[in-house]
N, C-alpha and C positions, 0 to 999 in steps of 0.2 A: 393276201399271203396265206400261204396253207401254213397251219400251225399245229394240226392234231390228225390223227389217223382219219376221225369222222370227216375232216374237211376232205382228206384224199378221197376217201369213198364217196361223197357226196358230188365231189368234181368229176368222178367218173373218168372216162378217156377223154384225151383231148389236151388243149393248150393250158397250162397252169399258170403262165405267164412269163414274164422277161426282167432279169435284171437291171440295173442301171449299168452305166456305162464303165470300163475300167481302163485305164491306161497303161499299157505294158512299157516299163521304162528298162535302161541297159543295167541299173543295179538289180533289177529283179532278175535279167535274164543272167546277169554275172552270178547272181547267189545261187541260182538254178544251176549253174554250171559247175560250180563249187561243191554244190551238194550231189551232184551226179557224177562229176568227174568229166562231164562232156564238154570240154573246152575245143570244140571246131571253131575254127576263125568265123565263119558264117554268124556265129554266136557273140563271140568276145572281142573280137578286133575290128573296131569300125572304121580303121583307115583300111585296111585289106578287104573289108566286107563292101567298102564304098565302091570299089573297082569290081565286084563279083556279081552274081547272077540278078541279085535281089535289089542292089544297089544301096546296100546299108545292113546292119545286122538284123537278124530275125529271132525270135523267140523259138526256143526248143517245140517241137510239136508236143513233147509228154509236159512241157512248161504249160501249154494251151488247155492242155487236158486237165492237169492239175489244178487250173483256175476256176475249174468248173464246181470245184469243192466248194470255195469261198462263194462263188457267184450263185450256185444254186440254193445257199442259205437266206439270199436276199428274196427268192420265191416260194421255197419249202423249208419252213425249219420245224420239225415235227418234235414238239415239246412235251406232249403227253407220255412218252415212252422213256425209258430209262437210259438207252442209247441206240445210236445208229451206227451202222458200221457200211462201208464199201464192201461189196460182195464180188463184183468184179464188171467185167465189160463183155458185153457179146460181141459189138462190133465198134471200131473205131475208126476214122479217115481224118485226112488233114489236108483238105483240097486248095486251102489258099494259105501261103504262109505269111506271117504276123511280123511286120516290120516293127522295130522299136520305136517306140511313140505313138502308134497306133492305138485305137479303143477297140475292145470288143465287150460285148455283153453275152448274156445266155437265154436262150429261149428254151422253154422246157415243156414238155409233154408227157402225161403220164400215159404208159403203153398196159401195164398189167399191175394188179395188185392182188397179193395172194396170202392167204392165210396159213401160216405154219403152226406146228406143235408149240404148246408152252404160252401160245399168245403172240408170238412172234409174226411179224410181217414181211413179206418181199414183195418190193416194188420194182418195175423196170420203167426206167425214164428214156426218152428219147431227147437227148441234147444236142442242141445247135449253136455253136458260138459263131455270133455274127461279127463280121469285121466292118467298122464303120467305112462305108464309100465303096465296098466291094461286092462285085455280083454273086461271088460263091462265098460259102462260109469258112472261118478258118479250121473248124473243126465239127465233126458230126459223129456223135457217139451214143451207143445203146448201154446204158449202165444199170447195175442192179444194186439195190441197197437193200439192207435188212434193218428192220427196226425192232427192239426186244423191249418188253416191259420192265420197270423198276424191278430189281429184285425186292421180294418180301423179306422183310427183317425176322431173323429166327426167333422164336418164342424165347423170351427171356426167363431161365428157370429160376423158379420160387425157391427161396429156400425153408426146407422142411420145418413144419412148427407142431407143437405137441409133443408128446412122448417120444416122437422119433427124431426130433431134433438134437444135433451133436451138443452134449453138454447139459442137456435136459435130464432131472432126475429119472434115471431109468434108460436115457436114450442112448445112444450110439455113440461110442467115443472114437477119437480118432486115433489110429494106432500106429 
């Protein structure tokens, strides 16, 4: 597992690893439908979807993409930085639908790692969501993440001492 920027730099380009399998359930699809307002029957109506083109309900493509965030942490979890953010996607495709009940996993490749101002780093990953038993992946995406260093704590002001201290004989007084 990659746990630091040094690990990423050492890994260079290429395969970083594969997550464990994740089973996509109907409750997860329904929750995503509620969160996004996308209640199309191919996702949320198992009876109707059974008679449809996919033979059952399927996960939203964007749910499949969203799963990459949690699956990625099984392969890359940069812990030596203050925070990481999703910066965007350069390319996303959904070649194969994910039937509810199917298992997916994430294969991760590092494409680029660029240093930015202030100690930040921008990383481009090639992500492939593999679908168990399928010839084609469920999702292929080129995503961009940024990692930022932890902010340094501001210097704690010290109280003046000596004759300049408020209340000291001859010192400043609050007005």
